[in-house]
N, C-alpha and C positions, 0 to 999 in steps of 0.2 A: 816540535819543532820552538829554535829559540828564535824567545823577543828581549827585549832590551833587559826585561832584570831578568834575564836568564828563560831557562825554560821551563813550558805549563803545558800538561796533559792531552792528550790529543787518544784517549783511548777509552772505552765503553764494553761497559758489558748486555749482550745481549745470548739470547738460546737461537744458539743453530742444533737442530735434529732432538729437540731435551732439555742438551746445557747448555750450562751458564759455556763462552766463548768474551776472552780478551783480546779482541778487536781495536789498531790500529791503521792509518794510513798514515801513507807519504805518497807525496804530488815531485815527480821529476819530471828532467826538459827531457825527453832520450823515451826512445822505441822500447814494445815491452821484450823485443827479447833482448836490448842490452841490458834491461833491468832483470832480463831473466838468467844472464848471468853472473851479474852483481852475485844473485844471489844461489847459486845453483857451480856456478868452476869454482875445484878447489882454492889456485893462485887469484880473487878474483875477490872469493871468501876471505879469503883471509886477510887481505887490506884493511876490514873492519870488523869481525867476534872469532874466525877459526877455521882449519881446513879441510878435509876429509880424506880416509884414504882409502881404497881396494876398489871396485867394482859395479858401476851403477845397475848398472842390467842383471843383478843376480838379485838389487832388491835391497841391500843391503852396502854397508858402506861401515868407518871410521868417523868417526868427528870428534876432535882434536879444538875443543876450546881456548885458540891460543893468543890471544888478544888478551885476556887473565892470567895469562901463564906461557913461558914458552916450553914449558915441562906442563904442560894442561895434562890432565890425563885422558885415558881416554872412554868418549860415549857410544855405545853402538846405536847405530841409526839405522829402522827400516825405513822405505821407505814406500808407501800403499799409492798414491800420484805421478802420477809425473807426466802430464797433459801441458809439453812444451809451446809455447811461451804462455799459456795462462794461468795453469793451477798445479800446482803441490801440495805435498801430503808427504805424511810420515812420522815415527814413533820414535823415543828415546827410549833404548831400554830403561828396565828399571830398579840399575843401582843405582839413581845419587832420584827415583820418584820418577812414574814416567812420564817424560808428557806430550800431546798430540799435539803436533808447530803445524801449521797453513799460510800459504799464501797465495794470494789471486792477480793476475796482471788484467787492465785491463786501457786500450791504447785508446783514449777519447777523440782527438785526433790526431794523428799523424806528428809521431814524435815527442806524445802527450800522456803520461803514462799513469796512474791507481796505482798504488800497491798495496795491499788491502790485508795484512798480517793478521793471524789468531793463532791463541791455543785455547784448545776447551784447561780450565780449568777443574781439578778434579774437586774435592770436596774436601776445603780447612785448607784449601794452596792458599799462603800467603802474596794477597796480589799485589800490598805495597809494594813488596821487591817486585815482584814480579811484574808489572806494570810503570817503573822506572825502569828496571831493566831492562826491557824491551824499547822505551822512550830513545834510550840511554842508544844501545842498539842501535836503532830505526839511522838516527840523528847521524850514527860512525858511518852508517851504509851511504847516507845520503851526501856527508862529506866524504866520502869515498869519489863515487860516483860526477862525483864532479873535482876530482882529479886534488881536493885538496889533503892530509894526514889525518888519519881520522884520531888521530889524539890530541886533533884541536877541542873533542866532545869530550870535557871531564866528569868526571863521575861524582863529585863533587856537586856536580850543577843539581843531579837527578834524582840523589837519594843522599840524606835521606826528605828532602823538598819538596820532590811529588808522592810521600809515602801516602803524607795529610788526605791525599786528593783522593790517592786508588782505595785508603780505605777507606772512606763518605760512599764512590760509583758502587763500591761492590752494597755497603753495609744500605744502599736506597734502592736498591734490584730487590 
């Protein structure tokens, strides 16, 4: 989340099913179903991170991280769990080092939804880069959901600025 002097670390690392996970929260003034659509519909997803192609009912889609480049290399994504509008989990292909990503949505009161986003951390992964990256992308989601251009969120405000705090977070675990 952004403060007067720039973004600050909001993530934590905790064990889930015996594995360390990076967990980051965001709150939205929207229903869980609205946020679900931001996270799963290709056209909405492309506003802040990228798009997917394929048939999700097959359990696999191809993801393009177009926020980094319009010519982004495709990444295969396996959908492991899809419980609309509550929980989603999936794995990226091993091409760039497989990641297990998940999110949960909880509508605490009507129109007030908390997103819990997580990534299972593999041994040796650079949380000093991963943490700031997800802070950046989730703030782009916040901007897009609020009707703002996601590019108003600047990568240089997140990395390397948040890197030391994420490295300390993991060292303390």
